[in-house]
Residue frames as qw, qx, qy, qz and C-alpha x, y, z in Angstrom:
[[0.007, 0.885, 0.465, 0.013, 0.02, 0.00, -0.01],
 [0.285, -0.813, 0.099, 0.498, 2.77, 2.36, 0.85],
 [0.438, -0.155, 0.600, 0.652, 4.62, 1.50, -2.33],
 [0.241, 0.602, 0.676, 0.352, 1.52, 2.06, -4.43],
 [0.112, -0.933, -0.276, 0.200, 0.96, 5.38, -2.80],
 [0.358, -0.621, 0.328, 0.616, 4.53, 6.49, -3.48],
 [0.388, 0.109, 0.701, 0.588, 4.31, 5.28, -7.05],
 [0.157, 0.776, 0.589, 0.162, 1.07, 7.16, -7.64],
 [0.182, -0.903, -0.032, 0.388, 2.58, 10.34, -6.24],
 [0.395, -0.367, 0.536, 0.650, 5.56, 9.87, -8.59],
 [0.323, 0.444, 0.714, 0.435, 3.19, 9.43, -11.56],
 [0.020, 0.918, 0.385, -0.090, 1.33, 12.59, -10.57],
 [0.306, -0.744, 0.201, 0.559, 4.60, 14.47, -10.40],
 [0.389, -0.048, 0.676, 0.623, 5.66, 13.22, -13.85],
 [0.204, 0.675, 0.669, 0.234, 2.26, 14.11, -15.21],
 [0.138, -0.923, -0.186, 0.306, 2.57, 17.57, -13.66],
 [0.358, -0.526, 0.428, 0.642, 6.01, 18.04, -15.15],
 [0.338, 0.241, 0.734, 0.537, 4.75, 16.97, -18.58],
 [0.075, 0.852, 0.517, 0.015, 1.78, 19.42, -18.29],
 [0.240, -0.840, 0.073, 0.482, 4.15, 22.23, -17.41],
 [0.368, -0.266, 0.609, 0.650, 6.45, 21.35, -20.33],
 [0.281, 0.510, 0.737, 0.343, 3.45, 21.06, -22.64],
 [0.010, -0.929, -0.328, 0.172, 2.22, 24.47, -21.52],
 [0.312, -0.672, 0.311, 0.595, 5.68, 25.91, -22.06],
 [0.357, 0.059, 0.727, 0.583, 5.78, 24.45, -25.58],
 [0.165, 0.731, 0.634, 0.193, 2.35, 25.82, -26.35],
 [0.154, -0.904, -0.113, 0.383, 3.33, 29.20, -24.96],
 [0.346, -0.436, 0.494, 0.668, 6.43, 29.23, -27.13],
 [0.292, 0.315, 0.761, 0.486, 4.47, 28.22, -30.18],
 [0.047, 0.865, 0.499, -0.027, 1.79, 30.83, -29.43],
 [0.227, -0.809, 0.110, 0.531, 4.39, 33.51, -28.91],
 [0.346, -0.178, 0.635, 0.667, 6.09, 32.51, -32.16],
 [0.222, 0.571, 0.720, 0.327, 2.77, 32.65, -34.01],
 [0.077, -0.925, -0.284, 0.241, 1.99, 36.04, -32.51],
 [0.316, -0.629, 0.343, 0.622, 5.48, 37.23, -33.45],
 [0.358, 0.113, 0.728, 0.573, 5.12, 35.88, -36.96],
 [0.128, 0.781, 0.599, 0.118, 1.75, 37.63, -37.29],
 [0.185, -0.897, -0.064, 0.397, 3.27, 40.86, -36.05],
 [0.359, -0.370, 0.551, 0.656, 6.23, 40.54, -38.45],
 [0.290, 0.401, 0.747, 0.443, 3.86, 39.79, -41.31],
 [0.021, 0.892, 0.440, -0.098, 1.74, 42.78, -40.33],
 [0.283, -0.744, 0.207, 0.569, 4.88, 44.99, -40.21],
 [0.381, -0.090, 0.677, 0.623, 5.93, 43.64, -43.60],
 [0.207, 0.654, 0.673, 0.276, 2.48, 44.34, -45.13],
 [0.107, -0.922, -0.211, 0.305, 2.50, 47.84, -43.59],
 [0.329, -0.552, 0.416, 0.644, 5.94, 48.53, -45.08],
 [0.335, 0.203, 0.755, 0.526, 4.81, 47.19, -48.47],
 [0.090, 0.826, 0.554, 0.051, 1.66, 49.33, -48.36],
 [0.242, -0.843, 0.010, 0.480, 3.77, 52.28, -47.37],
 [0.347, -0.291, 0.584, 0.674, 6.17, 51.76, -50.27],
 [0.250, 0.493, 0.739, 0.386, 3.25, 51.38, -52.69],
 [0.032, -0.904, -0.392, 0.165, 1.64, 54.57, -51.37],
 [0.282, -0.708, 0.238, 0.603, 4.91, 56.47, -51.75],
 [0.348, -0.012, 0.713, 0.608, 5.42, 55.13, -55.27],
 [0.162, 0.691, 0.671, 0.214, 1.86, 56.07, -56.25],
 [0.133, -0.908, -0.186, 0.350, 2.25, 59.53, -54.76],
 [0.342, -0.477, 0.453, 0.671, 5.55, 60.06, -56.67],
 [0.299, 0.262, 0.758, 0.518, 3.94, 58.95, -59.92],
 [0.045, 0.826, 0.562, 0.004, 0.96, 61.17, -59.34],
 [0.238, -0.823, 0.033, 0.514, 3.17, 64.12, -58.56],
 [0.376, -0.250, 0.580, 0.678, 5.33, 63.58, -61.65],
 [0.214, 0.461, 0.733, 0.453, 2.44, 63.29, -64.12],
 [0.068, -0.892, -0.420, 0.154, 0.70, 66.32, -62.51],
 [0.284, -0.700, 0.224, 0.616, 3.86, 68.45, -62.72],
 [0.326, -0.007, 0.682, 0.655, 4.39, 67.37, -66.34],
 [0.132, 0.701, 0.670, 0.206, 0.76, 68.28, -67.20],
 [0.157, -0.896, -0.195, 0.366, 1.18, 71.70, -65.59],
 [0.304, -0.523, 0.417, 0.679, 4.45, 72.50, -67.45],
 [0.285, 0.198, 0.766, 0.542, 3.17, 71.15, -70.80],
 [0.077, 0.792, 0.604, 0.053, -0.13, 73.04, -70.52],
 [0.208, -0.841, -0.035, 0.499, 1.62, 76.23, -69.55],
 [0.311, -0.376, 0.539, 0.687, 3.97, 76.09, -72.54],
 [0.374, 0.513, 0.728, 0.261, 1.08, 75.58, -75.00],
 [0.099, 0.945, 0.273, -0.150, -0.02, 79.24, -74.83],
 [0.276, -0.731, 0.360, 0.510, 3.60, 80.43, -75.13],
 [0.424, -0.027, 0.754, 0.501, 4.11, 78.33, -78.29],
 [0.280, 0.733, 0.611, 0.104, 0.84, 79.67, -79.75],
 [0.051, -0.944, -0.019, 0.324, 2.04, 83.25, -79.17],
 [0.371, -0.498, 0.582, 0.525, 5.40, 82.48, -80.78],
 [0.362, 0.175, 0.796, 0.453, 3.81, 80.87, -83.82],
 [0.287, 0.271, -0.013, -0.919, 1.03, 83.50, -84.08],
 [0.507, 0.027, -0.683, -0.525, -1.23, 80.62, -85.03],
 [0.674, -0.210, 0.433, -0.560, -4.09, 78.99, -83.16],
 [0.120, 0.323, -0.904, -0.251, -3.96, 76.19, -85.71],
 [0.872, 0.045, 0.070, -0.482, -6.23, 73.36, -86.81],
 [0.396, 0.467, -0.791, 0.001, -3.94, 70.40, -86.24],
 [0.689, -0.313, 0.460, -0.464, -5.95, 68.21, -83.92],
 [0.957, 0.239, -0.087, -0.140, -5.76, 65.30, -86.37],
 [0.550, 0.550, -0.529, 0.340, -1.95, 65.46, -86.34],
 [0.286, -0.518, 0.587, -0.553, -1.95, 65.60, -82.53],
 [0.877, -0.097, 0.273, -0.384, -4.19, 62.51, -82.28],
 [0.877, 0.399, -0.264, 0.051, -2.08, 60.64, -84.80],
 [0.262, 0.599, -0.603, 0.458, 1.13, 61.48, -82.83],
 [0.542, -0.395, 0.501, -0.546, -0.46, 60.49, -79.55],
 [0.963, 0.098, 0.062, -0.244, -1.51, 57.17, -81.07],
 [0.719, 0.508, -0.411, 0.236, 2.04, 56.56, -82.44],
 [0.044, -0.588, 0.611, -0.528, 3.64, 57.42, -79.04],
 [0.770, -0.235, 0.366, -0.467, 1.30, 54.92, -77.32],
 [0.960, 0.253, -0.108, -0.058, 2.28, 52.20, -79.79],
 [0.450, 0.605, -0.532, 0.386, 5.99, 52.87, -79.31],
 [0.356, -0.497, 0.567, -0.553, 5.53, 52.66, -75.53],
 [0.917, -0.036, 0.204, -0.342, 3.60, 49.42, -75.90],
 [0.822, 0.445, -0.342, 0.094, 6.28, 47.92, -78.14],
 [0.155, 0.576, -0.647, 0.476, 8.89, 48.58, -75.48],
 [0.614, -0.300, 0.502, -0.530, 6.67, 46.94, -72.85],
 [0.957, 0.189, -0.005, -0.218, 6.01, 43.93, -75.03],
 [0.617, 0.542, -0.510, 0.256, 9.78, 43.53, -75.61],
 [0.040, -0.485, 0.661, -0.571, 10.49, 43.76, -71.85],
 [0.497, -0.108, 0.638, -0.578, 7.49, 41.92, -70.35],
 [0.072, 0.134, 0.945, 0.288, 5.90, 40.11, -73.25],
 [0.409, -0.265, -0.358, -0.796, 2.28, 40.27, -74.36],
 [0.005, 0.146, 0.855, -0.498, -0.15, 39.81, -71.43],
 [0.005, -0.645, -0.760, -0.080, -3.88, 40.03, -70.91],
 [0.135, -0.843, -0.296, 0.428, -3.53, 43.61, -69.67],
 [0.111, -0.649, 0.301, 0.690, -1.22, 45.02, -72.36],
 [0.367, 0.201, 0.777, 0.470, -2.51, 43.31, -75.51],
 [0.178, 0.124, -0.218, -0.952, -4.26, 45.49, -78.12],
 [0.355, -0.245, -0.794, -0.428, -6.91, 42.93, -78.85],
 [0.207, 0.018, 0.544, -0.813, -10.07, 43.57, -76.88],
 [0.151, 0.445, 0.882, -0.028, -13.75, 42.82, -76.67],
 [0.002, 0.565, 0.450, 0.692, -16.58, 44.82, -78.22],
 [0.464, -0.776, -0.426, 0.030, -17.92, 45.60, -74.75],
 [0.547, -0.526, -0.043, 0.650, -14.66, 47.32, -73.82],
 [0.358, 0.004, 0.357, 0.863, -13.96, 49.15, -77.04],
 [0.020, 0.660, 0.634, 0.401, -17.49, 50.39, -77.67],
 [0.307, -0.853, -0.322, 0.271, -17.19, 53.01, -74.94],
 [0.507, -0.293, 0.176, 0.791, -14.10, 54.78, -76.40],
 [0.233, 0.430, 0.450, 0.747, -15.86, 56.68, -79.23],
 [0.236, -0.831, -0.503, 0.008, -18.09, 58.53, -76.73],
 [0.359, -0.737, -0.029, 0.572, -15.52, 61.02, -75.34],
 [0.363, -0.056, 0.496, 0.787, -14.11, 61.48, -78.87],
 [0.047, 0.614, 0.636, 0.465, -17.58, 62.43, -80.13],
 [0.306, -0.859, -0.345, 0.223, -18.17, 64.79, -77.18],
 [0.398, -0.531, 0.193, 0.723, -14.88, 66.58, -77.85],
 [0.286, 0.267, 0.610, 0.689, -15.81, 66.85, -81.54],
 [0.085, -0.807, -0.532, -0.243, -19.04, 68.65, -80.72],
 [0.422, -0.779, -0.124, 0.446, -17.23, 70.84, -78.21],
 [0.429, -0.257, 0.376, 0.780, -14.59, 71.82, -80.78],
 [0.157, 0.491, 0.615, 0.596, -17.28, 72.62, -83.34],
 [0.231, -0.882, -0.411, 0.018, -19.07, 74.81, -80.87],
 [0.495, -0.603, 0.080, 0.620, -15.77, 76.50, -80.04],
 [0.395, 0.153, 0.514, 0.746, -15.41, 77.24, -83.73],
 [0.023, -0.637, -0.533, -0.557, -18.71, 79.10, -83.84],
 [0.391, -0.732, -0.461, 0.314, -18.85, 80.71, -80.39],
 [0.387, -0.282, 0.049, 0.876, -16.57, 83.53, -81.44],
 [0.011, 0.483, 0.506, 0.715, -19.39, 84.94, -83.56],
 [0.433, -0.764, -0.378, -0.294, -21.02, 85.92, -80.21],
 [0.659, -0.722, 0.010, 0.210, -18.14, 86.18, -77.76],
 [0.343, 0.834, -0.404, 0.154, -14.79, 88.01, -78.03],
 [0.685, 0.263, -0.608, 0.303, -11.52, 86.38, -76.97],
 [0.000, -0.314, 0.611, -0.727, -11.36, 87.82, -73.44],
 [0.685, -0.144, 0.204, -0.684, -14.92, 86.92, -72.76],
 [0.872, 0.149, -0.443, -0.145, -14.32, 83.40, -74.11],
 [0.440, 0.312, -0.699, 0.470, -11.40, 82.92, -71.78],
 [0.288, -0.217, 0.530, -0.768, -13.51, 83.90, -68.78],
 [0.818, -0.001, -0.011, -0.574, -16.50, 81.78, -69.84],
 [0.681, 0.278, -0.677, 0.030, -14.16, 78.77, -70.19],
 [0.010, -0.303, 0.745, -0.594, -13.88, 78.79, -66.37],
 [0.766, -0.113, 0.085, -0.627, -17.35, 77.31, -66.27],
 [0.744, 0.231, -0.627, -0.023, -15.51, 74.05, -67.03],
 [0.124, 0.304, -0.756, 0.566, -14.26, 74.05, -63.46],
 [0.520, -0.067, 0.450, -0.723, -17.68, 74.00, -61.90],
 [0.843, 0.196, -0.220, -0.450, -19.13, 71.53, -64.47],
 [0.544, 0.324, -0.758, 0.157, -16.22, 69.14, -63.81],
 [0.083, -0.189, 0.745, -0.635, -16.85, 69.18, -60.07],
 [0.685, 0.073, 0.245, -0.682, -20.60, 68.63, -60.41],
 [0.825, 0.303, -0.376, -0.294, -20.22, 65.83, -63.01],
 [0.324, 0.385, -0.805, 0.315, -17.43, 64.26, -61.01],
 [0.341, -0.092, 0.675, -0.648, -19.84, 63.95, -58.07],
 [0.768, 0.211, 0.118, -0.593, -22.82, 62.70, -60.19],
 [0.791, 0.393, -0.420, -0.210, -21.08, 60.28, -62.54],
 [0.512, 0.315, -0.737, 0.311, -18.20, 58.84, -60.48],
 [0.703, -0.600, -0.350, -0.150, -20.11, 59.10, -57.17],
 [0.602, 0.043, -0.392, 0.694, -17.08, 60.69, -55.54],
 [0.303, -0.882, -0.359, 0.043, -17.93, 62.86, -52.55],
 [0.378, 0.433, -0.195, 0.795, -16.26, 66.26, -52.10],
 [0.319, -0.495, -0.571, 0.572, -16.28, 67.92, -48.69],
 [0.047, 0.935, 0.346, -0.061, -17.87, 71.30, -48.12],
 [0.305, -0.755, 0.271, 0.513, -14.42, 72.88, -47.91],
 [0.429, -0.052, 0.674, 0.599, -13.46, 71.35, -51.27],
 [0.256, 0.721, 0.596, 0.243, -16.64, 72.75, -52.90],
 [0.151, -0.943, -0.075, 0.286, -15.77, 76.14, -51.46],
 [0.440, -0.470, 0.502, 0.578, -12.26, 75.72, -52.88],
 [0.443, 0.347, 0.693, 0.451, -13.73, 74.88, -56.28],
 [0.111, 0.915, 0.383, 0.053, -15.81, 78.07, -56.32],
 [0.287, -0.857, 0.188, 0.385, -12.79, 80.09, -55.22],
 [0.542, -0.161, 0.613, 0.552, -10.75, 78.50, -57.95],
 [0.344, 0.647, 0.579, 0.357, -13.28, 79.60, -60.57],
 [0.083, -0.980, -0.161, 0.088, -13.36, 83.11, -59.11],
 [0.484, -0.644, 0.349, 0.478, -9.53, 83.28, -58.96],
 [0.518, 0.119, 0.630, 0.566, -9.04, 82.16, -62.54],
 [0.209, 0.815, 0.484, 0.241, -11.70, 84.60, -63.73],
 [0.243, -0.944, -0.009, 0.225, -10.16, 87.52, -61.77],
 [0.537, -0.441, 0.453, 0.558, -6.68, 86.75, -63.04],
 [0.440, 0.279, 0.639, 0.566, -7.94, 86.97, -66.63],
 [0.100, 0.899, 0.395, -0.160, -9.74, 90.28, -66.23],
 [0.420, 0.025, 0.185, 0.888, -8.49, 93.28, -68.23],
 [0.086, 0.233, 0.087, -0.965, -9.79, 96.68, -69.15],
 [0.500, 0.042, -0.442, -0.744, -12.44, 95.22, -71.49],
 [0.108, -0.041, -0.983, 0.146, -13.39, 92.35, -69.22],
 [0.363, 0.288, 0.516, -0.720, -16.81, 93.89, -68.42],
 [0.477, 0.269, -0.467, -0.694, -17.85, 93.04, -71.99],
 [0.177, -0.016, -0.984, -0.017, -18.41, 89.49, -70.89],
 [0.212, 0.365, 0.658, -0.623, -21.49, 90.73, -69.08],
 [0.466, 0.514, -0.069, -0.717, -22.79, 91.93, -72.49],
 [0.048, -0.140, 0.936, 0.321, -22.42, 88.48, -74.05],
 [0.604, -0.002, -0.254, -0.755, -25.64, 87.65, -75.93],
 [0.812, -0.175, 0.376, -0.411, -27.89, 84.79, -74.88],
 [0.906, 0.367, -0.205, -0.038, -26.56, 82.53, -77.69],
 [0.364, 0.615, -0.595, 0.367, -23.03, 82.99, -76.38],
 [0.452, -0.419, 0.579, -0.534, -23.98, 82.07, -72.85],
 [0.933, 0.066, 0.170, -0.312, -25.85, 78.94, -74.05],
 [0.784, 0.486, -0.367, 0.122, -22.86, 77.84, -76.13],
 [0.093, 0.601, -0.644, 0.464, -20.43, 78.49, -73.27],
 [0.653, -0.281, 0.515, -0.479, -22.59, 76.46, -70.79],
 [0.959, 0.223, 0.017, -0.173, -23.03, 73.59, -73.28],
 [0.575, 0.601, -0.492, 0.257, -19.26, 73.59, -74.00],
 [0.207, -0.530, 0.653, -0.500, -18.52, 73.49, -70.28],
 [0.824, -0.108, 0.378, -0.408, -20.89, 70.57, -69.76],
 [0.884, 0.429, -0.182, -0.045, -19.47, 68.71, -72.78],
 [0.350, 0.637, -0.588, 0.355, -15.92, 69.26, -71.65],
 [0.404, -0.434, 0.629, -0.503, -16.62, 68.23, -68.06],
 [0.911, 0.050, 0.237, -0.334, -18.66, 65.18, -69.07],
 [0.797, 0.503, -0.329, 0.059, -16.03, 64.05, -71.59],
 [0.152, 0.607, -0.664, 0.411, -13.26, 64.39, -69.01],
 [0.560, -0.292, 0.591, -0.502, -15.16, 62.57, -66.25],
 [0.935, 0.212, 0.079, -0.273, -16.39, 59.86, -68.60],
 [0.623, 0.572, -0.509, 0.161, -12.83, 59.30, -69.84],
 [0.141, -0.503, 0.714, -0.467, -11.68, 58.88, -66.25],
 [0.797, -0.070, 0.390, -0.457, -14.45, 56.36, -65.69],
 [0.881, 0.419, -0.196, -0.098, -13.38, 54.38, -68.76],
 [0.391, 0.608, -0.616, 0.311, -9.66, 54.40, -67.79],
 [0.235, -0.389, 0.711, -0.537, -10.31, 53.38, -64.14],
 [0.873, -0.019, -0.021, -0.486, -12.88, 50.72, -65.02],
 [0.967, 0.057, -0.158, 0.191, -9.99, 48.27, -65.51],
 [0.339, -0.896, 0.279, 0.073, -7.22, 49.44, -63.15],
 [0.724, -0.315, 0.530, 0.310, -4.84, 46.70, -64.31],
 [0.686, 0.613, 0.325, 0.219, -5.22, 47.53, -67.98],
 [0.545, -0.132, 0.141, 0.816, -2.09, 49.16, -69.43],
 [0.095, 0.748, 0.194, -0.628, -2.60, 52.92, -69.92],
 [0.025, -0.407, 0.573, 0.710, -1.01, 52.83, -73.35],
 [0.087, 0.287, 0.911, 0.283, -3.60, 50.36, -74.61],
 [0.060, 0.747, 0.585, -0.309, -6.42, 52.54, -73.32],
 [0.008, -0.683, 0.157, 0.713, -4.79, 55.61, -74.88],
 [0.139, -0.096, 0.791, 0.588, -4.42, 53.80, -78.21],
 [0.073, 0.520, 0.834, 0.170, -8.13, 53.10, -78.46],
 [0.017, -0.808, -0.320, 0.494, -9.04, 56.64, -77.28],
 [0.073, -0.606, 0.339, 0.716, -6.78, 58.23, -79.92],
 [0.204, 0.130, 0.837, 0.491, -7.85, 55.95, -82.76],
 [0.071, 0.728, 0.681, 0.039, -11.39, 57.19, -82.40],
 [0.130, -0.797, -0.069, 0.585, -10.10, 60.71, -81.81],
 [0.214, -0.256, 0.599, 0.728, -8.35, 60.55, -85.17],
 [0.136, 0.417, 0.826, 0.353, -11.57, 59.51, -86.86],
 [0.037, -0.852, -0.495, 0.169, -13.70, 62.27, -85.29],
 [0.194, -0.700, 0.147, 0.671, -11.03, 64.93, -85.91],
 [0.242, 0.043, 0.716, 0.653, -10.99, 63.87, -89.59],
 [0.047, 0.716, 0.683, 0.133, -14.68, 64.69, -89.58],
 [0.194, -0.839, -0.184, 0.474, -13.92, 68.06, -88.04],
 [0.289, -0.362, 0.462, 0.756, -11.38, 68.80, -90.78],
 [0.163, 0.362, 0.762, 0.512, -13.96, 68.01, -93.47],
 [0.068, -0.831, -0.551, 0.046, -16.51, 70.30, -91.81],
 [0.256, -0.865, -0.057, 0.427, -14.19, 73.25, -91.00],
 [0.135, -0.724, 0.451, 0.504, -11.22, 73.25, -93.35],
 [0.780, 0.265, 0.551, 0.136, -12.10, 71.04, -96.34],
 [0.497, 0.860, 0.081, 0.086, -11.67, 73.83, -98.98],
 [0.086, -0.893, 0.442, 0.012, -8.33, 74.98, -97.53],
 [0.643, -0.327, 0.681, 0.127, -6.97, 71.44, -97.33],
 [0.745, 0.464, 0.459, 0.135, -8.03, 70.69, -100.88],
 [0.381, 0.916, -0.031, 0.122, -6.46, 73.91, -102.27],
 [0.011, 0.857, -0.468, 0.214, -3.31, 74.24, -100.14],
 [0.656, 0.179, -0.712, 0.174, -2.68, 70.75, -98.75],
 [0.722, -0.568, -0.395, 0.001, -2.91, 69.32, -95.29],
 [0.692, -0.335, -0.164, 0.618, 0.49, 70.56, -94.10],
 [0.272, 0.662, 0.131, 0.686, 0.13, 74.12, -95.44],
 [0.262, -0.826, 0.079, -0.493, 1.34, 76.73, -92.94],
 [0.878, -0.444, -0.083, 0.159, 3.24, 74.23, -90.79],
 [0.241, 0.812, -0.417, 0.329, 6.51, 75.53, -89.39],
 [0.479, 0.157, -0.757, 0.416, 9.08, 74.18, -86.86],
 [0.216, -0.136, 0.514, -0.819, 7.15, 75.94, -84.09],
 [0.753, -0.022, -0.121, -0.647, 3.93, 74.30, -85.30],
 [0.754, 0.124, -0.645, 0.029, 5.58, 70.92, -85.20],
 [0.222, 0.155, -0.699, 0.662, 6.76, 71.65, -81.68],
 [0.488, -0.113, 0.225, -0.836, 3.22, 72.67, -80.74],
 [0.819, 0.032, -0.423, -0.386, 1.94, 69.35, -82.08],
 [0.577, 0.123, -0.722, 0.363, 4.46, 67.47, -79.94],
 [0.073, -0.162, 0.518, -0.837, 3.49, 69.59, -76.94],
 [0.676, -0.074, -0.005, -0.733, -0.23, 68.94, -77.39],
 [0.810, 0.063, -0.565, -0.146, 0.39, 65.22, -77.87],
 [0.425, 0.115, -0.717, 0.539, 2.43, 64.93, -74.70],
 [0.293, -0.143, 0.340, -0.882, -0.11, 67.01, -72.83],
 [0.775, -0.058, -0.262, -0.573, -2.88, 64.67, -73.91],
 [0.729, 0.050, -0.664, 0.160, -0.92, 61.65, -72.75],
 [0.159, 0.140, -0.608, 0.766, -0.18, 63.40, -69.44],
 [0.536, -0.165, 0.093, -0.823, -3.89, 64.12, -68.99],
 [0.836, -0.042, -0.471, -0.279, -4.68, 60.45, -69.48],
 [0.580, 0.074, -0.679, 0.444, -2.07, 59.43, -66.95],
 [0.134, -0.182, 0.437, -0.870, -3.43, 61.99, -64.39],
 [0.730, -0.132, -0.093, -0.664, -6.88, 60.47, -64.85],
 [0.811, 0.040, -0.584, 0.007, -5.46, 56.99, -64.45],
 [0.585, -0.040, -0.590, 0.555, -3.38, 57.66, -61.32],
 [0.008, 0.116, 0.395, -0.911, -5.17, 60.75, -59.89],
 [0.235, 0.632, 0.733, -0.095, -8.50, 62.25, -61.03],
 [0.258, 0.700, 0.386, 0.543, -10.18, 65.12, -62.91],
 [0.331, -0.931, -0.141, 0.066, -10.03, 67.38, -59.86],
 [0.617, -0.472, 0.287, 0.560, -6.23, 67.22, -59.91],
 [0.478, 0.341, 0.495, 0.640, -6.33, 67.93, -63.64],
 [0.017, -0.902, -0.355, -0.244, -8.50, 71.02, -63.06],
 [0.469, -0.843, 0.067, 0.253, -6.10, 72.42, -60.45],
 [0.659, -0.190, 0.411, 0.601, -3.08, 71.59, -62.56],
 [0.372, 0.530, 0.457, 0.610, -4.38, 73.41, -65.67],
 [0.173, -0.956, -0.219, -0.091, -5.44, 76.41, -63.50],
 [0.555, -0.681, 0.214, 0.427, -1.93, 76.70, -62.10],
 [0.609, 0.146, 0.477, 0.616, -0.60, 76.35, -65.63],
 [0.173, 0.857, 0.356, 0.331, -2.59, 79.44, -66.66],
 [0.336, -0.934, 0.062, 0.104, -0.92, 81.51, -63.92],
 [0.682, -0.341, 0.409, 0.501, 2.51, 80.02, -64.74],
 [0.532, 0.511, 0.439, 0.513, 2.04, 81.03, -68.43],
 [0.006, 0.966, 0.155, 0.208, 1.38, 84.65, -67.42],
 [0.523, -0.776, 0.238, 0.260, 4.47, 84.82, -65.24],
 [0.679, -0.079, 0.483, 0.546, 6.72, 83.38, -67.95],
 [0.389, 0.741, 0.416, 0.356, 5.18, 85.75, -70.47],
 [0.226, -0.959, 0.020, 0.172, 6.52, 88.67, -68.44],
 [0.468, -0.581, 0.499, 0.441, 10.09, 87.64, -69.27],
 [0.528, 0.133, 0.697, 0.467, 9.50, 86.37, -72.82],
 [0.211, 0.608, 0.560, 0.521, 6.99, 88.89, -74.26],
 [0.091, 0.156, -0.181, 0.967, 7.09, 91.85, -71.85],
 [0.405, -0.568, -0.626, -0.348, 3.63, 91.02, -70.53],
 [0.047, -0.363, 0.403, -0.839, 2.55, 93.31, -67.70],
 [0.317, -0.358, -0.865, 0.155, 0.83, 91.73, -64.71],
 [0.262, -0.582, -0.155, -0.754, -2.17, 93.62, -63.45],
 [0.304, -0.298, 0.588, -0.688, -3.55, 93.97, -59.97],
 [0.852, 0.009, 0.015, -0.523, -6.37, 91.67, -60.96],
 [0.777, 0.290, -0.558, 0.033, -3.83, 88.97, -61.81],
 [0.154, 0.331, -0.721, 0.590, -2.14, 89.21, -58.40],
 [0.570, -0.136, 0.389, -0.711, -5.55, 89.05, -56.69],
 [0.888, 0.164, -0.219, -0.369, -6.59, 86.10, -58.82],
 [0.591, 0.346, -0.689, 0.238, -3.34, 84.27, -58.10],
 [0.154, -0.287, 0.670, -0.667, -3.87, 84.76, -54.38],
 [0.746, -0.015, 0.198, -0.636, -7.36, 83.37, -54.58],
 [0.851, 0.267, -0.424, -0.155, -6.26, 80.39, -56.64],
 [0.308, 0.376, -0.750, 0.448, -3.48, 79.71, -54.05],
 [0.431, -0.169, 0.540, -0.703, -6.05, 79.78, -51.23],
 [0.856, 0.142, -0.099, -0.487, -8.33, 77.43, -53.24],
 [0.696, 0.312, -0.644, 0.058, -5.54, 74.91, -53.64],
 [0.026, 0.274, -0.746, 0.606, -4.71, 75.06, -49.89],
 [0.616, -0.053, 0.342, -0.707, -8.41, 74.63, -48.97],
 [0.850, 0.205, -0.355, -0.331, -8.81, 71.71, -51.35],
 [0.513, 0.284, -0.753, 0.297, -5.81, 69.91, -49.73],
 [0.185, -0.181, 0.641, -0.722, -7.12, 70.72, -46.22],
 [0.743, 0.048, 0.091, -0.661, -10.61, 69.52, -47.17],
 [0.762, 0.268, -0.572, -0.143, -9.17, 66.33, -48.59],
 [0.289, 0.244, -0.802, 0.462, -7.38, 65.50, -45.36],
 [0.355, -0.048, 0.541, -0.761, -10.52, 66.13, -43.27],
 [0.702, 0.073, -0.345, -0.619, -12.78, 64.07, -45.56]]
C-alpha cells in the first residue's frame, strides 16, 4: 500500500512536469505565431507604405508634367502666331507614341492580358463617346466667337471648373467635402479674376446665344473628362497605353470629320500641311504629350487634380510671359493668383478632413 501510494505520487509529479512542459511548448508556439503575425503585419505595412509612396511620386510627376506642358502651349501659340487646326496630327502622334511605348513593354515583359491591343466589343465600344463629345465641343468652339470676343471666351471657359466638379460627383459618385466645394468656387473666381482686363466687363454683355454655347461647351468638356476617367479606371490593371491607343484611334476619326467640316476647302487647295513651321511641329508634340499626361493624371489621380493643374498652368504662363514677351501683370492677376493659391490650400485641407 505504501509502495503504491509513493508510485502514484511519482506518476502525478511526472504528469505535472509533462503538463508544465506542454504548456511551455504551447506558450512558445503561441508567442512565435503572434510574433510571426506581427512581423507579417509589419511587412504588409511597409509594403503598403512603399506602394503609397510610389503612387504619390507617380501622381506628382504626371501632374507636374501636365502643368508644365499646358503652360507652354499658350507660349508656343504666341510664338507661332497661329491657333492652328492640327488636332488630327496631334491625335495621330499620340497614337504613335502609345504604340511605341507598348512595343517597349512587349519587348520587356511580353504580351499579357493587360497590355494586348486585342479587346472585346464591350470594352472598345465606350471609347468613341468622349471623342464624339470633344468633336461637338470643338465645333461649338469654332462658332462661339461669332457671339463672344476672346477675353470673354477665356472667362466663360472657367465654367468648365464647376461643371467638372458637379459631374465628377454625379457620374463617379465621388464625394467632395464642403471645404473642397468652397475651394472649387474660389478656384473659378480666382481664374476669372486673373484673366480680367480693361475690357473684361464686356463678358456681361455676351448675348444669350453665347452664354448657351459656353454652358453647353462646359458641360461637354466636363462630361467628356469625367467619362474618360471612368473608362480608364474601369480596368485598373489595364495598361494605360492600350487605353490611350483606343481613345486616340477614335479621336483621329472624329477629328478627320472636323477637318472636313471646318477646313475642307483649304486642305483641298493648299494641302494638309500648309502653314506648318518648326514651331507648329513643336506645338503638335506639346499637345500630344499634354494629352498623354492628361490620361495618366486620370489613371493615377483624377479630374479634380487635372483642373487644379491646368489652373496653375494658366498662372505660370502669365508669369513666364513677363520675361518672354514683356507681358505686364495687373492687380487683378495678383488678386486672382492669391485666390487660386487659397483654393488649392483649402482643397488639400478639405481632402485631409474628408
